[in-house]
N, C-alpha and C positions, 0 to 999 in steps of 0.2 A: 761286083764293081772291081775293075783291075787296079791294083796299087801300083804307084810309081816306084822307081828305085829309091828315091829320096824318103818316101814314106816307110818303105820296108826297112831302110837303114834306121830311122828314127825308132820304129817298132822293135827292131832287133836291139838297139841300145837300151830301150826301156825293160824289155825281157831279161836282158843281162843284168841291169840294176836291180830289178825285183828278185831274180835269182840269188845274186849276191847278198841282197838284204836278208831273204830267206835262210840262206846258208849261215849267215852270221848269228841269226836268231837260233837256230838250231845249234850252233856251236855254244852259244851263251847258255842255253838249256842244259846241254851236256856237261858243261864246265860246272854247272850249278850257280851261275851268276844271276838267274832269274828265279824269283820266288813264286811269280804267279804271270798268267797271261790274260789279256783282256780279248774277248771274241765278241764281234758285232753280229747280231742276229735280229730275228723279228721281234724278240721281247726286248730289245735294246742291248747295251753292253753287258756282258757276263764275265765274272772273274773266275779263272780256274786256277787254284793254287797247285804248285808242284809238290807232290808228296814228300820228296826228300827235304824240300824248304821248310815243310810244317814240323818236322821232328825237333829241331833246336827250340823252337817257339813253345810247342807242346811240352817239351822236358823243362823249360823255364816255368811255365804255369804249373806243372805238377810238382816242381821242387820249391816254389816260392813260399815264403813265411805267412802270406796272407791267404785267406780263403778267396777262391775265384769261382764265379757262379754265372751261368747264362740263365736268364729269366725270360719266360714268355710275357706278353702284355698282361695275362691273367695272374701272373706271380708263380707260375709253375717253374721248378728248376729242370731245365733241359740238359744242363751239364754242370758239374762241379769237380774241383779238384780234391785230392786226398785230404788236404789241410782243412778244407772246410767241413768234410765229414768228421774230421778229429775235434773241430771246435764244436760241432753240435752233437758229438758223442754218439754217433750211429754209423753204421756200415754204409759205405758209398752207394750200394745198390738200393738201400732204402731211401736214400736222400734224394737220388735222380729220380724224378718222375712225382716227387711229392710237391706240396705247396710250400713256399718259404714262410707264410705266416704261421704254420704250426710249431716252429720253433720260437717264437716270439710271444712275450708276455702280452696279455690282453691289453693292457693300457697304451702299448706302443703299436699295436695293429693298425689303428686309424692313419697315424702319421706315416706309417710304411706304405699303405695304400696311397696316400697323397703324393708322396716322393715317387712312387712306381707310376703314377698316372701323369706326373710332369714330364713328358717326352720332349725334352730339349736337347740341343746340341752340346750344351755345356755339362760340367759335373754337377751332380746333387748330392751333397753330403749329409748323411743322417746318423744319429747315435740312438741305439736301441739296447734294450735288455732282452737276453734270452731266457727261456722256461729253466734253463740249467744254471742260472744265476750268472751267467757270463755276461760281459758288455761288448758290444760290437761297434765299430764305426764304419757304415756302409757308404760306398762311394759309387754312384750309379752313372752310367755312360750309355747313351743310345747308339746302337749299331749303325754305321752308315747304310744308306738305302741299298747300295749294290750287295751288302751282306745281310739282307733281310732285316731292315732298321726296325721291324716291329719288335724284335728282341732287344734286351739290353744287358749290358755286362755289369756285374756287381763285384766289386772288391770288398771283403769283409776283414778288417783288422781287429784282433782281439786287444781290447784296451782295459781289461779287467783290473790289471795290476795298477794302471794310471787311475782309474776309478777309486780304487782302495786308498791310494795315496791322497787323492782329492777329498775322500771322506775323512781320513785322518787329518788333513789340514783344515777341513771344515769344522770339525770337533775341536781342534786345538784353537782354532779362531773363536769358537763359542766359549771355550774356557778362558781364553784371554780377555774376551769381553765382560764375563762375569767377573774376573779378578780386577779388572779396570773399573767395573761399576762399584765394586766392594772399596777400592781405593778411593774412588771419588767420593763416596758416602762418608768415609773415614776423614778424609780431607775436609769436607763440608762440616763435619762434626768438629774437627780441630779448629777450623776457621770460626765456627759458632762459639766454641769454649773460648777462643782467644778474644773473640769479641765481648764475650761474657765478662772474661777476666779484665779487659781494658775498661769496660763499663764499671766493674767493681773497684778497680783502682782509681778511676775517676770520682766515683763517689767517696772513696776513702780520702782521696785528696781534698775533695770539698769538705767532707767531715772534719778533716784535720785543721783545714783553715778555719772552720768555725771555731774548732777547739781552741786553736791558738788565739783567735779574737776573744773568745770567752775567758780564756786564762788571762790574757792582757787585761780585760775588763775588770776581772776579779782582782787582779794585782793592783789596778788603779783604786778600786773600791777599799781594798786592804790598806793600802797607802794612806788614802783619805781617812779612813776609820783610826788608823794609828796617829794621824796628825790631830784629829779631834780628841783623842784620850789624852794625848800630850798637854793639850790645851787645858782640858779639865783638870788635870792633875796639878798643872800650873796655877790655875786659879783656885784651887781648893784650899 
């Protein structure tokens, strides 16, 4: 089919536009402005990262103060940074390829399995204890689908010092509760003694009143007797 002049002009403009776009993309890659490129194929869109762009991110992961781990759906450690190896106190070559659960105390393994099985797009946070007596706060994040979402990222933060302080505070709280209980019991005893003292005072007051009445009655009797004695003497 023979193309008309107008069609050839339109096609030529489109080719120039695509060429300019391709040249701009290549220039951006050369300048380092592009971290990754997306390529559409029979398996859908795939992301290819530029090796030079990975360097700062990998350096950041390796130098961060938290442990960084990539886990398979079965809990196998596919990757970890040096910080995580330091936390579990084992060489990094022995950590990678092993299962995460082997570092966890038996009582925490079940809740770790539950958190690993919860494949959600949101963060899932868990606190566990390690066999080396350290405490970790784990933050799970499922990888996006285009980055093999069957894996998850795990960030491990050492919170052992915080747990020690928490235990100290709990112990201090228990001691304070005991002291408050002792003070409360002493207070109740003082109140009971005060009540007993007030009761005794009331009894003494009542007894005193009775004694006053008795004394007054005896005085009246004494006065009456004196009068009778005077009368007898007067008539004798």
